[in-house]
Backbone bond lengths (Angstrom), bond angles and torsions (degrees), N, CA, C in turn:
res aa  C-N    CA-C-N  psi(-1)  N-CA   C-N-CA  omega(-1)  CA-C   N-CA-C  phi
1 A - - - 1.457 - - 1.515 109.01 -
2 H 1.357 116.12 144.04 1.452 120.80 177.85 1.511 108.53 -91.25
3 L 1.344 115.85 121.46 1.466 121.91 -175.79 1.510 109.78 -129.37
4 R 1.302 113.44 155.39 1.460 117.57 172.18 1.523 107.91 -76.16
5 R 1.314 114.03 153.07 1.470 119.30 -175.56 1.516 111.91 -56.93
6 R 1.327 117.43 -37.77 1.450 120.16 -174.80 1.540 111.90 -71.29
7 D 1.361 116.66 -18.92 1.470 119.51 179.50 1.533 112.56 -97.09
8 R 1.339 116.59 -3.02 1.468 120.00 -173.57 1.525 112.71 -63.43
9 S 1.328 116.15 -48.28 1.474 119.36 -175.81 1.534 110.70 -63.91
10 Q 1.319 117.11 -39.06 1.467 120.30 179.11 1.524 110.14 -65.48
11 H 1.318 116.90 -39.02 1.462 121.00 -179.76 1.525 111.09 -67.61
12 E 1.321 116.92 -41.02 1.469 120.32 -179.22 1.521 111.16 -61.48
13 G 1.362 116.82 -31.55 1.469 119.18 178.86 1.501 112.70 -72.51
14 L 1.360 117.62 -15.50 1.459 119.79 -177.77 1.524 112.68 -118.53
15 C 1.253 117.90 -4.53 1.470 121.55 -172.52 1.525 110.94 -67.77
16 D 1.336 116.01 129.60 1.477 121.09 -179.28 1.522 111.55 -72.95
17 F 1.284 118.13 -13.35 1.468 120.68 -177.64 1.527 111.95 -99.49
18 A 1.326 116.69 2.56 1.464 119.61 177.11 1.525 109.23 -74.91
19 P 1.353 117.60 145.20 1.471 120.24 178.37 1.542 110.00 -67.34
20 A 1.339 116.56 145.59 1.472 121.76 -179.04 1.535 109.76 -146.13
21 R 1.351 116.28 159.38 1.458 121.52 179.72 1.541 109.75 -118.34
22 C 1.316 116.35 144.27 1.483 122.35 177.28 1.520 109.54 -66.60
23 R 1.347 116.51 135.50 1.455 120.29 -178.07 1.537 112.88 -83.10
24 H 1.334 117.44 -7.79 1.462 119.59 -177.26 1.516 112.77 -85.53
25 S 1.366 116.65 -29.83 1.462 118.45 -178.36 1.521 110.11 -162.18
26 P 1.308 117.21 140.13 1.480 119.89 175.31 1.516 112.03 -71.79
27 K 1.335 117.58 -7.69 1.459 120.08 -179.65 1.528 111.76 -75.56
28 C 1.309 117.51 -18.91 1.469 120.25 179.37 1.537 110.06 -71.35
29 A 1.335 116.18 142.77 1.474 121.26 179.98 1.526 110.42 -71.84
30 P 1.368 117.93 152.21 1.465 120.30 176.19 1.529 110.67 -61.55
31 M 1.284 117.04 150.13 1.470 122.26 -178.73 1.519 109.56 -149.02
32 L 1.357 116.79 172.95 1.450 121.88 177.02 1.516 109.71 -73.83
33 R 1.343 115.35 147.92 1.465 119.67 -178.54 1.533 111.03 -59.20
34 G 1.299 117.41 -32.98 1.459 120.33 -179.42 1.518 112.80 -66.20
35 Q 1.326 117.58 -23.97 1.463 121.83 179.79 1.530 112.63 -91.38
36 L 1.338 115.67 -11.64 1.469 119.92 -169.86 1.524 112.42 -66.01
37 G 1.333 117.77 -41.94 1.463 120.31 -176.24 1.514 111.93 -61.20
38 R 1.356 116.03 -48.25 1.456 118.88 179.84 1.520 111.13 -65.76
39 H 1.324 116.27 -38.40 1.468 119.73 179.43 1.523 111.04 -61.17
40 E 1.353 117.54 -48.90 1.458 120.61 -176.42 1.526 112.63 -67.76
41 S 1.334 117.70 -31.01 1.467 119.37 -176.26 1.524 113.05 -91.13
42 D 1.362 117.48 -29.13 1.464 118.30 -172.32 1.525 114.57 -125.40
43 E 1.308 119.09 -26.25 1.458 120.46 -169.13 1.519 114.19 -111.63
44 C 1.307 118.73 -26.83 1.475 120.95 -173.78 1.531 110.71 -64.62
45 P 1.356 118.64 124.54 1.469 121.18 178.99 1.533 112.41 -72.51
46 F 1.326 115.66 -7.45 1.472 119.15 -177.99 1.527 111.96 -108.02
47 R 1.329 117.65 6.04 1.464 119.80 -178.56 1.548 109.87 -68.79
48 P 1.318 118.41 146.62 1.472 121.24 -179.66 1.532 110.98 -72.71
49 V 1.322 115.30 136.02 1.460 120.76 177.94 1.526 108.95 -133.56
50 L 1.321 115.03 156.16 1.469 121.28 178.91 1.522 109.09 -91.64
51 C 1.340 116.58 138.24 1.469 120.34 178.60 1.522 109.17 -57.87
52 P 1.336 118.35 131.49 1.469 121.23 -176.82 1.525 114.10 -74.29
53 M 1.323 117.74 -9.02 1.462 119.79 -177.14 1.523 110.14 -79.70
54 T 1.326 115.88 127.10 1.470 121.24 -179.21 1.528 110.43 -61.31
55 G 1.331 113.97 128.65 1.457 119.12 177.69 1.506 114.68 93.96
56 C 1.338 118.16 -8.55 1.470 119.74 -179.65 1.525 110.96 -78.50
57 G 1.336 117.47 -60.84 1.459 121.76 176.75 1.514 115.26 78.74
58 C 1.333 119.78 4.31 1.464 121.80 -179.33 1.535 110.45 -80.05
59 T 1.327 115.56 146.20 1.462 122.32 175.83 1.520 108.10 -118.77
60 M 1.329 116.90 135.32 1.466 121.23 179.74 1.531 108.93 -152.69
61 A 1.346 116.85 170.45 1.466 121.61 176.57 1.521 109.13 -66.13
62 L 1.347 114.62 146.45 1.468 119.15 -176.61 1.521 111.87 -56.11
63 D 1.336 117.50 -37.00 1.465 119.24 -177.62 1.530 112.18 -72.57
64 K 1.333 117.13 -10.18 1.463 121.20 178.42 1.527 112.28 -101.31
65 L 1.336 116.66 -1.35 1.457 119.52 -174.47 1.536 111.90 -64.42
66 D 1.311 116.81 -45.43 1.468 119.37 -178.77 1.525 110.82 -61.81
67 E 1.319 115.91 -41.05 1.477 119.37 178.67 1.531 110.74 -64.53
68 H 1.336 115.62 -39.58 1.467 120.15 177.88 1.528 111.11 -61.80
69 L 1.339 115.41 -46.34 1.464 119.34 -179.15 1.528 111.83 -66.15
70 E 1.309 115.75 -34.29 1.463 119.97 -176.36 1.529 112.69 -78.00
71 R 1.339 117.86 -32.84 1.462 119.24 -172.41 1.520 115.30 -118.09
72 D 1.345 117.20 -34.90 1.464 119.12 -165.83 1.519 115.73 -113.47
73 C 1.317 118.88 -31.44 1.463 120.29 -171.15 1.535 110.66 -60.11
74 P 1.346 117.78 121.90 1.467 120.24 -177.59 1.521 114.03 -73.20
75 R 1.346 117.97 -12.63 1.455 120.42 -175.91 1.524 113.28 -100.80
76 V 1.315 116.49 -0.74 1.463 119.46 177.97 1.523 109.06 -74.32
77 L 1.311 116.87 138.46 1.458 121.14 177.67 1.525 109.92 -76.77
78 C 1.338 114.78 128.36 1.459 120.85 177.50 1.522 108.66 -120.01
79 K 1.309 116.48 159.04 1.454 120.64 177.55 1.528 109.86 -95.36
80 C 1.330 115.82 131.56 1.465 120.32 174.42 1.526 108.51 -62.97
81 E 1.320 116.82 134.66 1.453 120.91 -177.50 1.524 112.53 -65.33
82 L 1.332 116.68 -23.34 1.464 120.04 -176.59 1.525 112.47 -95.42
83 C 1.340 116.33 -55.36 1.465 119.30 -174.92 1.525 112.80 -100.68
84 E 1.346 118.05 -6.65 1.456 124.68 178.97 1.531 113.18 62.39
85 A 1.309 116.93 21.92 1.461 120.06 175.00 1.525 109.45 -73.86
86 S 1.347 117.50 146.90 1.461 122.09 178.31 1.523 109.10 -83.59
87 V 1.332 115.42 118.79 1.459 121.63 -175.43 1.520 108.49 -136.62
88 C 1.330 117.32 141.52 1.475 120.06 174.57 1.519 109.25 -57.81
89 R 1.349 114.31 141.95 1.462 118.46 -178.86 1.528 111.44 -55.20
90 A 1.327 117.10 -37.56 1.463 120.56 -178.50 1.526 111.74 -65.45
91 D 1.335 117.42 -26.06 1.470 121.60 -176.63 1.519 112.29 -101.35
92 L 1.321 116.81 2.72 1.461 119.69 -172.75 1.530 111.90 -65.52
93 E 1.338 117.25 -42.38 1.470 119.93 -179.38 1.529 111.21 -65.59
94 E 1.338 115.92 -43.98 1.464 119.46 177.84 1.529 110.90 -63.06
95 H 1.335 116.85 -39.17 1.466 120.73 177.08 1.517 110.25 -59.29
96 S 1.330 116.54 -43.84 1.460 120.11 -178.56 1.527 111.50 -66.39
97 Q 1.345 116.50 -37.48 1.459 120.54 -175.73 1.520 113.72 -80.39
98 S 1.334 117.58 -26.42 1.464 117.78 -172.14 1.517 115.88 -132.07
99 A 1.336 118.73 -10.60 1.463 118.18 -173.31 1.523 114.47 -129.71
100 C 1.304 119.03 -29.15 1.463 120.69 -174.30 1.532 110.47 -60.01
101 P 1.325 119.06 120.63 1.468 120.82 -176.85 1.524 113.89 -69.96
102 L 1.338 117.09 -17.16 1.465 119.93 -178.08 1.524 112.80 -101.71
103 A 1.328 117.31 -1.20 1.464 120.15 179.45 1.527 109.91 -69.22
104 S 1.321 116.25 144.14 1.469 121.26 178.61 1.524 109.80 -80.47
105 V 1.332 116.21 127.45 1.467 121.40 -178.66 1.525 109.36 -132.59
106 V 1.345 114.69 159.27 1.474 121.61 177.06 1.519 108.25 -101.29
107 C 1.316 116.88 139.00 1.475 121.12 -179.20 1.525 110.54 -55.91
108 G 1.322 118.59 -58.69 1.461 122.13 172.12 1.514 116.50 76.29
109 L 1.336 120.66 6.64 1.466 120.68 177.43 1.522 109.32 -61.04
110 L 1.348 116.39 132.93 1.466 121.79 -170.94 1.524 110.60 -104.34
111 E 1.323 114.91 139.28 1.469 122.45 175.47 1.524 108.04 -102.36
112 E 1.344 117.17 113.38 1.456 121.63 -173.10 1.529 112.02 -64.30
113 E 1.329 117.96 -39.38 1.463 120.27 -175.37 1.524 112.78 -61.23
114 S 1.320 116.83 -43.36 1.469 121.12 -175.66 1.521 113.40 -106.98
115 R 1.353 117.10 -7.81 1.466 122.97 -174.92 1.529 111.80 61.03
116 M 1.326 117.58 19.37 1.462 121.57 174.20 1.530 108.77 -87.61
117 S 1.320 116.23 157.73 1.462 120.48 179.59 1.519 109.55 -138.92
118 C 1.338 115.10 160.41 1.464 121.01 -179.96 1.529 109.76 -76.97
119 D 1.327 116.35 127.44 1.469 119.79 -179.75 1.529 111.80 -106.14
120 H 1.329 116.52 19.83 1.470 119.99 177.82 1.532 109.65 -65.58
121 R 1.331 116.03 133.71 1.469 121.05 -179.17 1.530 108.90 -114.69
122 C 1.336 115.31 136.12 1.466 120.37 179.54 1.526 108.55 -156.81
123 E 1.340 116.23 175.32 1.459 119.81 174.08 1.533 109.05 -69.78
124 R 1.341 115.82 150.16 1.469 119.40 -176.93 1.535 111.38 -58.73
125 R 1.305 118.31 -35.23 1.462 120.53 -177.96 1.531 111.70 -66.90
126 A 1.348 117.47 -19.36 1.465 120.76 -179.93 1.531 112.09 -99.87
127 L 1.337 116.85 -0.18 1.457 120.18 -174.60 1.537 112.47 -65.81
128 A 1.321 116.80 -44.66 1.468 120.15 -178.23 1.525 110.99 -61.02
129 E 1.325 116.28 -42.37 1.467 119.78 179.19 1.523 110.81 -64.70
130 H 1.337 117.10 -40.89 1.466 119.95 177.93 1.519 111.12 -62.44
131 R 1.327 117.65 -43.41 1.463 120.48 -176.25 1.529 112.51 -67.62
132 R 1.331 117.12 -22.33 1.474 119.07 176.37 1.516 111.66 -68.07
133 S 1.341 117.21 -21.59 1.462 120.67 179.81 1.523 112.93 -121.39
134 C 1.325 117.54 4.41 1.470 121.63 -177.64 1.527 110.50 -64.57
135 V 1.333 116.84 136.46 1.471 120.31 -179.24 1.526 111.61 -70.45
136 F 1.334 117.48 -11.68 1.458 121.23 177.85 1.526 112.37 -95.77
137 R 1.327 118.13 4.84 1.466 119.78 179.98 1.532 109.61 -70.13
138 A 1.319 116.13 147.91 1.463 121.46 -178.75 1.521 110.18 -74.65
139 T 1.323 115.78 140.04 1.459 121.44 177.46 1.521 109.27 -149.51
140 T 1.326 116.50 155.73 1.465 122.16 -174.63 1.523 110.11 -106.72
141 C 1.313 115.03 144.22 1.465 121.28 178.13 1.534 109.49 -57.08
142 R 1.343 116.32 138.76 1.467 120.58 -176.17 1.522 113.00 -84.07
143 H 1.336 118.85 -9.86 1.463 120.41 -176.51 1.535 110.14 -75.62
144 E 1.321 115.73 132.48 1.454 121.50 -178.21 1.524 110.84 -61.04
145 G 1.330 115.65 129.54 1.460 121.19 -179.74 1.513 113.71 98.97
146 C 1.330 117.35 -18.93 1.472 120.97 -179.61 1.521 109.14 -96.38
147 C 1.322 116.73 129.16 1.469 122.35 -179.61 1.526 111.40 -110.71
148 H 1.319 116.99 14.65 1.465 119.97 -176.67 1.528 110.86 -66.35
149 V 1.334 115.81 132.96 1.463 122.55 177.97 1.517 108.10 -112.23
150 T 1.318 116.65 129.76 1.458 121.36 179.08 1.524 108.15 -144.98
151 T 1.316 117.62 -174.32 1.462 120.61 178.46 1.524 109.45 -87.75
152 C 1.321 114.68 160.74 1.459 119.90 -177.61 1.524 111.25 -60.11
153 R 1.326 117.29 -35.50 1.465 119.18 -176.38 1.530 112.67 -72.27
154 L 1.347 117.84 -20.63 1.458 121.15 178.86 1.527 112.66 -102.23
155 L 1.344 116.58 -2.58 1.459 119.86 -173.71 1.525 112.10 -63.36
156 A 1.322 117.61 -44.20 1.468 120.09 -176.86 1.519 111.21 -61.16
157 T 1.334 116.84 -42.27 1.466 120.38 179.11 1.514 110.79 -64.13
158 H 1.343 116.87 -42.59 1.469 119.43 179.22 1.520 110.90 -63.82
159 E 1.339 117.89 -47.61 1.459 120.30 -176.14 1.519 111.67 -65.04
160 E 1.336 117.21 -31.15 1.464 120.02 177.28 1.516 111.50 -65.11
161 N 1.342 116.85 -34.02 1.461 121.15 -177.32 1.528 112.93 -108.05
162 C 1.324 117.70 8.37 1.464 121.67 -176.66 1.521 110.86 -64.97
163 G 1.329 116.03 131.94 1.457 120.60 179.59 1.517 113.44 -66.27
164 W 1.350 117.78 -15.60 1.461 121.63 179.45 1.522 112.11 -94.82
165 R 1.308 117.77 1.25 1.477 119.84 178.38 1.524 109.90 -70.76
166 V 1.315 116.29 128.96 1.470 121.26 179.14 1.523 108.87 -86.27
167 M 1.328 115.80 129.71 1.461 120.70 179.12 1.524 108.93 -146.32
168 P 1.322 117.87 154.40 1.466 120.09 179.35 1.522 111.07 -77.48
169 C 1.326 115.61 144.69 1.466 120.00 174.12 1.523 108.34 -63.25
170 P 1.322 119.11 131.38 1.470 120.50 -178.72 1.524 113.58 -66.03
171 D 1.338 117.61 -14.64 1.467 119.91 -178.34 1.523 112.74 -103.68
172 C 1.350 116.73 -51.04 1.467 119.29 -175.91 1.513 113.15 -101.00
173 G 1.323 118.91 -15.51 1.452 122.39 177.89 1.518 115.14 85.00
174 D 1.319 119.96 -1.62 1.466 121.40 178.50 1.523 110.30 -66.85
175 D 1.348 117.01 143.64 1.461 121.52 176.72 1.523 109.82 -76.79
176 L 1.337 115.37 127.05 1.467 121.46 -176.59 1.520 109.50 -138.46
177 L 1.335 114.91 158.95 1.463 119.98 169.86 1.525 108.32 -75.56
178 L 1.332 115.09 140.44 1.462 119.14 -179.31 1.526 111.40 -56.70
179 G 1.331 116.58 -34.72 1.459 120.31 -178.45 1.520 113.61 -66.58
180 S 1.339 118.38 -22.18 1.467 120.96 -179.04 1.524 112.39 -107.32
181 L 1.338 117.41 3.41 1.463 120.32 -176.20 1.528 111.99 -63.86
182 Q 1.324 117.69 -45.09 1.465 120.38 -176.87 1.524 110.66 -62.23
183 E 1.333 116.75 -43.80 1.469 120.01 178.17 1.531 110.67 -62.82
184 H 1.330 116.99 -40.05 1.465 121.29 178.27 1.531 110.64 -60.39
185 L 1.348 116.83 -44.63 1.464 119.93 -179.06 1.525 111.66 -66.89
186 E 1.337 116.25 -36.37 1.464 119.65 -175.11 1.522 113.47 -78.55
187 S 1.352 117.57 -22.57 1.461 116.85 -173.00 1.518 115.91 -134.92
188 A 1.323 119.85 -17.98 1.467 119.06 -170.34 1.522 114.84 -124.78
189 C 1.322 118.45 -32.08 1.462 120.49 -173.05 1.524 110.96 -64.37
190 L 1.323 116.82 120.78 1.468 121.31 -177.13 1.517 112.08 -76.64
191 E 1.334 117.80 -19.96 1.457 120.28 -178.21 1.530 112.92 -97.15
192 H 1.321 116.39 -4.61 1.463 119.63 -178.73 1.525 110.06 -70.36
193 M 1.322 116.25 134.34 1.466 121.13 -179.71 1.525 109.12 -75.55
194 V 1.345 115.13 126.39 1.462 120.95 -179.82 1.522 109.30 -126.48
195 A 1.322 115.08 157.88 1.464 120.72 178.62 1.522 110.09 -77.76
196 C 1.315 115.68 149.37 1.469 121.57 175.89 1.526 109.66 -61.16
197 P 1.346 118.64 141.76 1.463 120.85 176.84 1.528 113.18 -56.36
198 F 1.341 117.56 -20.97 1.459 121.43 179.45 1.526 111.92 -95.46
199 A 1.358 116.35 18.13 1.466 119.81 -178.94 1.518 111.87 -60.45
200 E 1.344 117.20 -36.76 1.463 119.50 -179.22 1.524 112.20 -68.90
201 H 1.330 116.28 -14.42 1.468 120.11 177.21 1.516 112.51 -102.17
202 G 1.362 115.68 4.31 1.456 117.98 173.61 1.500 116.58 117.48
203 C 1.338 120.21 -2.34 1.463 120.78 179.36 1.521 109.42 -77.40
204 P 1.337 118.97 122.01 1.468 121.66 -176.13 1.525 114.07 -90.52
205 A 1.316 119.00 3.15 1.466 121.52 -170.79 1.527 111.90 -69.22
206 L 1.357 115.96 139.53 1.459 124.62 169.06 1.521 106.54 -120.17
207 V 1.337 116.35 120.95 1.459 120.59 -175.57 1.531 109.52 -134.05
208 P 1.346 118.45 155.36 1.475 120.04 173.01 1.532 110.07 -58.69
209 R 1.324 116.07 146.02 1.469 119.89 -176.84 1.537 111.39 -55.50
210 R 1.321 118.16 -35.51 1.466 120.45 -177.54 1.524 112.66 -69.34
211 L 1.350 118.04 -15.79 1.465 121.36 -177.56 1.525 112.90 -106.68
212 V 1.347 116.98 9.71 1.469 119.31 -177.69 1.535 110.86 -61.88
213 K 1.310 117.41 -44.10 1.474 119.87 -179.02 1.523 110.83 -62.95
214 D 1.342 117.29 -42.30 1.457 119.84 177.62 1.516 111.37 -61.29
215 H 1.316 116.28 -40.75 1.464 119.42 178.82 1.530 111.61 -63.50
216 L 1.344 116.35 -42.10 1.468 119.71 179.54 1.525 110.92 -61.66
217 T 1.330 116.62 -37.53 1.465 120.11 179.00 1.523 110.95 -69.07
218 E 1.343 116.48 -44.39 1.459 120.43 -176.43 1.525 112.27 -70.33
219 A 1.324 117.66 -34.42 1.475 120.51 -174.83 1.515 112.25 -103.71
220 C 1.342 116.47 26.16 1.468 119.51 -176.75 1.522 111.93 -58.89
221 G 1.348 117.28 -44.80 1.458 120.81 -179.98 1.518 112.24 -62.73
222 A 1.325 115.90 -45.78 1.466 119.26 179.82 1.526 111.00 -62.61
223 H 1.325 116.54 -39.28 1.463 119.92 179.03 1.520 111.50 -65.02
224 L 1.378 116.36 -38.27 1.466 119.69 178.49 1.511 110.89 -64.15
225 A 1.348 116.16 -41.21 1.470 119.69 178.06 1.530 110.68 -64.14
226 Q 1.321 116.93 -39.69 1.471 120.64 178.71 1.523 111.10 -65.29
227 L 1.341 116.63 -37.71 1.455 119.67 177.48 1.513 110.85 -65.56
228 C 1.358 116.32 -42.94 1.469 119.14 178.86 1.522 110.87 -61.37
229 E 1.332 115.39 -42.67 1.468 119.28 179.01 1.524 110.40 -63.72
230 A 1.336 116.53 -39.28 1.461 120.10 179.65 1.521 110.98 -65.79
231 V 1.366 116.84 -39.29 1.466 120.23 178.51 1.521 110.18 -65.00
232 A 1.349 116.45 -41.71 1.463 119.77 179.03 1.524 111.07 -62.06
233 M 1.330 116.19 -41.94 1.470 119.31 178.63 1.527 110.99 -66.13
234 R 1.312 115.81 -34.11 1.453 119.22 176.82 1.521 111.20 -66.16
235 D 1.342 116.11 -39.77 1.473 119.82 177.81 1.525 110.87 -62.51
236 V 1.342 115.52 -40.50 1.471 119.08 178.30 1.533 110.03 -62.90
237 E 1.304 116.87 -42.63 1.467 120.35 179.16 1.521 111.04 -62.04
238 I 1.349 116.59 -42.24 1.465 119.95 179.61 1.520 110.44 -63.20
239 R 1.336 115.51 -42.14 1.469 118.92 179.70 1.523 111.01 -63.64
240 N 1.313 116.16 -41.76 1.469 119.68 178.53 1.529 111.45 -63.39
241 L 1.320 116.15 -38.30 1.466 119.44 178.76 1.524 110.98 -66.03
242 K 1.346 116.76 -39.42 1.471 119.47 178.35 1.527 110.85 -63.36
243 E 1.363 115.51 -43.48 1.468 118.89 178.86 1.528 110.89 -62.49
244 E 1.283 116.51 -41.00 1.479 119.60 178.72 1.520 111.20 -64.09
245 A 1.359 116.41 -38.55 1.465 119.52 178.57 1.522 111.05 -65.57
246 L 1.346 117.08 -40.80 1.472 120.14 178.41 1.530 110.36 -64.07
247 H 1.336 115.93 -39.79 1.464 119.34 179.26 1.531 110.73 -64.09
248 M 1.322 116.75 -42.22 1.464 120.30 178.42 1.521 111.11 -64.93
249 R 1.351 116.64 -37.26 1.468 120.27 178.35 1.512 110.54 -63.94
250 S 1.357 115.97 -42.61 1.469 119.88 -179.82 1.526 110.94 -62.47
251 E 1.353 116.47 -44.47 1.469 119.74 178.95 1.526 111.06 -61.84
252 F 1.333 116.94 -39.89 1.458 120.69 -179.53 1.529 111.06 -63.85
253 E 1.356 116.58 -42.56 1.479 119.88 179.80 1.519 110.97 -64.81
254 Q 1.335 116.34 -38.52 1.467 119.45 178.82 1.528 111.09 -64.96
255 R 1.305 117.09 -42.93 1.468 120.13 179.15 1.523 110.79 -65.44
256 L 1.333 116.91 -39.64 1.463 120.32 179.20 1.514 111.00 -64.75
257 E 1.330 116.08 -39.12 1.475 119.88 179.56 1.524 110.21 -65.37
258 R 1.331 117.93 -42.63 1.469 120.47 178.59 1.530 110.59 -63.30
259 L 1.355 116.71 -37.01 1.458 120.09 178.42 1.530 110.89 -64.95
260 E 1.347 116.74 -39.85 1.463 119.91 179.00 1.526 111.17 -65.47
261 Q 1.324 116.04 -38.80 1.472 119.56 178.69 1.521 110.92 -65.24
262 A 1.361 116.22 -37.68 1.465 119.42 -179.78 1.514 111.73 -68.59
263 L 1.322 117.36 -28.60 1.462 121.22 -179.36 1.525 112.21 -96.63
264 G 1.313 118.31 0.71 1.476 121.64 -174.51 1.509 113.76 -63.21
265 G 1.332 119.39 -31.01 1.463 121.75 -177.33 1.507 113.91 -74.07
266 R 1.313 119.59 -2.44 1.457 120.87 -176.56 1.524 113.51 -92.35
267 G 1.327 118.09 -1.78 1.473 117.54 178.24 1.508 112.00 138.89
268 D 1.308 114.56 161.16 1.464 119.68 -179.30 1.518 111.41 -69.45
269 G 1.344 115.67 -31.32 1.477 118.94 -179.43 1.513 111.03 -60.41
270 G 1.336 116.38 -40.77 1.454 119.83 -179.96 1.509 111.10 -66.01
271 N 1.398 116.55 -39.10 1.460 119.18 179.09 1.508 111.37 -65.25
272 G 1.365 114.51 -40.57 1.465 118.19 179.63 1.525 110.96 -62.13
273 S 1.291 114.57 -42.02 1.470 117.96 -179.52 1.507 110.79 -64.71
274 G 1.361 116.79 -42.16 1.461 120.65 179.39 1.505 111.15 -63.02
275 S 1.345 117.66 -41.64 1.466 120.30 -179.60 1.514 110.59 -64.11
276 G 1.337 114.61 -40.72 1.466 118.33 178.70 1.514 110.80 -61.87
277 S 1.366 117.47 -39.97 1.457 120.80 -179.62 1.509 110.67 -65.72
278 T 1.369 116.09 -41.92 1.466 119.78 179.35 1.504 110.99 -62.84
279 A 1.319 115.83 -43.48 1.459 119.31 179.13 1.511 111.42 -62.35
280 G 1.337 115.41 -39.64 1.465 119.44 179.34 1.519 110.86 -63.70
281 V 1.370 116.84 -41.37 1.459 119.93 178.21 1.496 111.09 -63.03
282 R 1.339 115.74 -41.89 1.465 118.57 -177.98 1.524 111.19 -67.54
283 R 1.355 115.26 -39.60 1.460 116.82 176.48 1.507 112.17 -61.07
284 C 1.375 116.51 -39.94 1.449 119.72 177.33 1.502 111.67 -62.60
285 G 1.341 116.17 -39.94 1.460 120.49 179.13 1.506 112.08 -64.72
286 N 1.358 116.91 -41.84 1.464 119.77 -179.90 1.504 109.89 -66.20
287 T 1.310 115.57 -38.58 1.454 118.59 178.89 1.512 111.49 -62.25
């Protein structure tokens, strides 16, 4: 076009035949300005595009879109390596950890008493079946009145020693709770064998509790003789204790006298004090 010199610069800024460069990448070849708009909007392999997957929202260069969809896009459906279920890439890890039926999991049922847990490993789809028979599953004591919860492997031991277990008294045969059996034997069972009240005085008899009174009546003479013998032995013990006390008193007086003699050279005051102490000891002894 023929232009005046003063209009040349303005025309060059708008001319469709002027050389131009793509603003998306320096890798694009130079082109005419008239071609630039269509190139940047429709043809440039480096133009920014929005990920087509709903919910992703990422923007990247067109030449990176396939790589984004293949490796990074969280909304692309991927196949689980184990069960081959179609899962969003963003949910794949959670699927593997909590939902995949073929993932390997540990039972993990915990026993409170020992803090031990089941370490059996199986596929997730088999976990429920395993836990129905797992020895670490929780179970309740079968004895009426007992609410204790323990694991299946400890249940037999608990029920054997459960205070609510009903069992017959080994002596009278009455049905009792295991927790009250000892008290029953010690205070109530009429057939339980008990020692004679005079056992501490030498009576060796063991009789059923219901026959204690009869035994006391029948063995009255023997019990009286045992009491007399016990009193005589007590008198001997008292006499021996008195003799031992007199012997200890004599030894104490002898030691005190030797101490006074050892201190006698220090003055009359010391001797007077020692004599007073000896007299006091002797008065205490006479008393």
